[in-house]
N, C-alpha and C positions, 0 to 999 in steps of 0.2 A: 740684282745689281748689275747693270750693263757695264761694258768696258767704257772707261772715261779717259780720253786722252791718248789712247793707243795709236790712233792714226796721226797724231801730232808729234809723237816721240821719235825724233830722228837722232837725238843724242842719248847718252846714258840716262837712265831714269830708275827711280825706286818705285816698285810696284807692290801693292797689296793684292794678293791673288787668292781666290777661293775656288776650289773645285769639289764636286760632290759625286758620291757614288749614286748611280741610277736607282730609283725607288727608295733612296735613303737606306739602303741595305747596310747593316753594320758589318763591314768586312774587316776593319782593323780592330780585331778583338784578341788576336793571338800574336805573340812576338814574331812569328815567321812572316806574317803579312806586313807588320810594321817594318820588318827588316827589308822586305822587298821594296817598300817605298823609299827607305833610306838609302839602300844600295843604288837604286836608280837615280836618286837625287845626287848622290856623289858622282855617279857616272856622267850625268848631263851637266853638272856644275863644272866638271873638268872639260867637257866638250865645248860648252858655250862660255866658259870663263866668267860666269856671273858670281856675284857675292851674295851669300846667304846671310841676311841680317836678322831673321826671325822665322819661326815656323811652329806649327802644331799639327800633329796627325791625330785627328779625332776618329771615332769608330766609323763614321760615314761621310766625313768631309775633311778637307785639308786647307790650311791657310799658310801662305808664305809671304815674307817680305823679301823681295829680291831686288838687288841693284844690278840691272842688266845693261849690256852694251849692244845696241842694235846691229852694229857692224860685225859683231861676233855671233849674234843670234838674237833676234827679237823675242820678246816674251811669248808671242804666239808659237814660235818654233820650240822654245824650251818646254812649254806646257804640252804641246802636241806630242813631242817625242817622249817626255816623261810619262804622260798618261798612257800612251800606247805601250811602252815597255812594262810599266807597272801592271797594266791589264793582262798582257801576255804572260808575265811571270805569275800573277795571281791565279789565272786560269790553269796554268801548268801545275802549280802547287795544289790547287783544289782537286785536280785529276789525280795527282800522285797520292794524296791523303784521303781520297774518297769523300770529299765534301760535296756530295750531290745536292744538298740543300742550297748551297751557294751557286753551283753550276746551273741548277734548275732556275734559280732566280735570274741569273745572267742571261740564260736562254729566253726566259719570259720577257725580260727587258728588251731584248732584240726584236722579238716577235711583235711586241706592243708598238715598237717604233717602225714596224714594217720592214725589218731587216732579218737576215738569216744569221746564224751563229750565236755569238755572245755579245752582250753589252754590259760592261762593268761601270763605266763612268757616264754621267750625263754628258751630252755631246759638246757642251761648251764649258768655258770657265769664266769667272767674273774677275775683273781687274780694275783697280783704281790707281791712277798715277798719283804719287805722293809728292807734294810740292813744298812742304815745310817741316821743320823739326816738331812743331806741335802736332801736326797730323800724323807724323811718323810715330811719336810717342803714344798717341791715342790708339793707333793700330797695333803697335807692339804690346801694349797693355791688354788690348782686346784679345789678341792671340794667346797671351800667357794666362789670362783669366778664363778662357773658354772652358777648360776641363773643370774648373772650380764652379763656374756658373751652372754647368750641367750636372753637378753633384758627383762627378767621377772621382775627385780627390778633394782634400781639405785646403791644400796650398798649391799654388802654381808649380812649384819645383817638385812636387810629388808625382807629376805626370811625366813618365819617362820620355815620351816622344814629343818634347817641347823645348824650345830654346830658353824657357824660363830656367832650366837647369844650368845652361851655359852662363846666363847672366847672373843668377842668384847664387849658384854654388861653384861656378868656375869649372863645371863638369862638361868636358867635350868628348866624353866616351861614346856617345851615340853618333854625333857628327859635330865637327868644328864649325862654328859660325864665325862670321867676319866682324864681330863687334869690336875687335881689337884694332881694326884698320881705321884709317882716317874717316871720320863721320862724313857722309856724302853731302852735307849741307854746309854752306857758308852763311853765317848769320841765320836768317829764317828761310832762305830760299835754297833750292837745289843748286849745288855748285856746278861749274862747267869744266871740271877736271877730266882729263882723258887717261887712257891706259898708257 
């Protein structure tokens, strides 16, 4: 899924973003790795002032719905910084806890790409510019049902690291999402409101 519309987004925009661990390695299998992803999401959300409308952290990939403001930080900067920090922290955590299986895989990923060191993420991320309420709803449902479709849980709200818990249970204990803010669309199209 290539980026669609990123070069045209000069105003605020809602993005459906997907990024994947290299070699589809299941990194997010323990709370400490999930927590690294969430802590860095909070950090860059504060730095770039984006609104988090939905998310799911799966074992080997991540989906976000982000309402971003290019003058504060384009989606490419948000994802670049978030991925770099998550990779750095995961590598450090693996070294601290002796997860040589993961470290060896990250080293292999880098060698296979012709690089030195470690590679945790695939080099790019996929993004789709969301233009309508209907498209937004489809993507949010896709995010929330991803763990169910994969057979990881029976119900969307049972997956701890998903905004399904925020929407369905009012549970903001993992991270607060911005569903309570004004919806970013007027009618069927993205509104042009500013900060």
